[in-house]
N, C-alpha and C positions, 0 to 999 in steps of 0.2 A: 725301722728299715730305711735305708737310704733310697732316694728316688732317682737312681741312675738307670737310664734305659740300657739294658744289657744287649749285646750283639749276639750272644749264644746262650743256650740253656745252661752250660757250665758257668758262665759269668753270672747269669741270673741267680742260680742256686748258691754260688759262692758269697753272695751279698747277705745271706741269712745266718742266724746263729746255728751252731752245729746240730742241735736237736731238730731244728726245722729243716736244715740241709738234708739230714737223714730221711725225713719223711718225704721231702720233694724227690729225692733219689729213688725212694720206694715207689712213688707214684710214676715217675719216669720209667722205671724198670717194668712195672705192670703194663703200662701203655706200650712200651717197646715189645714186650712178650706177645701182646695181642696183635700188634701191628708192626712186625719186624721190617716190612718194606716201606713204611712211612718215613718221610723226611722230617728232620727237626728244624724248627725256625722260631723266631721271636715275632709274634704278631700281636698288635694291640698292647704291647709291653709285656706279654705273657708267653711262657713256653708253649709252643704249638706243635702238633704233629699234623703233617699234611699228606694226604693220599686222595687223589681225585678231588682236590679242594681241601679246605680246613676240615680236619677230623675231630680233634679235641684240643682244648687249651687247659692248662692248670696253672696254679700260682700259690704263693705263700702269703699269708696275712697274719696279723697279730695273734688271732685265736683259732685260725682254721687253715686248711688247705682247700682252696677253691678248685672246682672241677667244672669244666664247661663243655658238655657234650652236645650242645645245641638243644633247643626246646624239644625237638622230636626224640632226642636221646633220653631226656628226662621223662617225658610222657610215657615212653615204653617201659620204664622201670619205676613208675610212680610208687607202687606198693613197696618195693625194696628200699626206696629212698625216703619213705615216710618218717623215719626217725631223724632225718637231717633237715636243717634249715636250707632254704634255697630261694631262688628267684626264677624268672621266666627261663633263663638259659643256663642257670648255674646251681650247683649244690655245694654246701659247706661241710667239710669233714673236720670236726673239732680236733685240735691238737692233743687233747687229753684222752682221746680214744683211738684204738687201732684203726688204721685205714682199711676200708673194705676192698682189698685189692682184687679179690675174685670178682666182685661186682663191677669194679672199674674195668677189668678185662672183658667181661660180658658186654658192658656198655660200649667199649671201643670196638668190639667185633660187630655189634649192631650198627655202629656208625660207619664202619668199613662197608657193610652190606648196603646201607642206604646211599653212601657216596657212589658206590659202584653202579647201583640202579640208576642214579641221577646221571652218571657219566654215559651210560648206555642210551639214555633218552635223548642226549644232545646230538 
């Protein structure tokens, strides 16, 4: 993959091979379905959805689609995510397996709720 910083999610996705583009578009559609009012952006070089702050990020890699719902988003779904590799704030969905789109949608809705709670506290 080329290391050009994209200005839009469309530009970001266009930089990948067709099979990965399809998966990135599936991920984008699942996030959009769960958060239709969220705005799209590129932050930290990754496609990002923003609603009351950063909601989630996602990205394409050589062997996986990365999903970044923040550590609290991962913690709340630890059991469902146990089959996947990940780190403190990310999970890796392998390219050779179907994306768990229903789970992604649940995680995005959880993050919407948490961001809304945080916004009310401010």
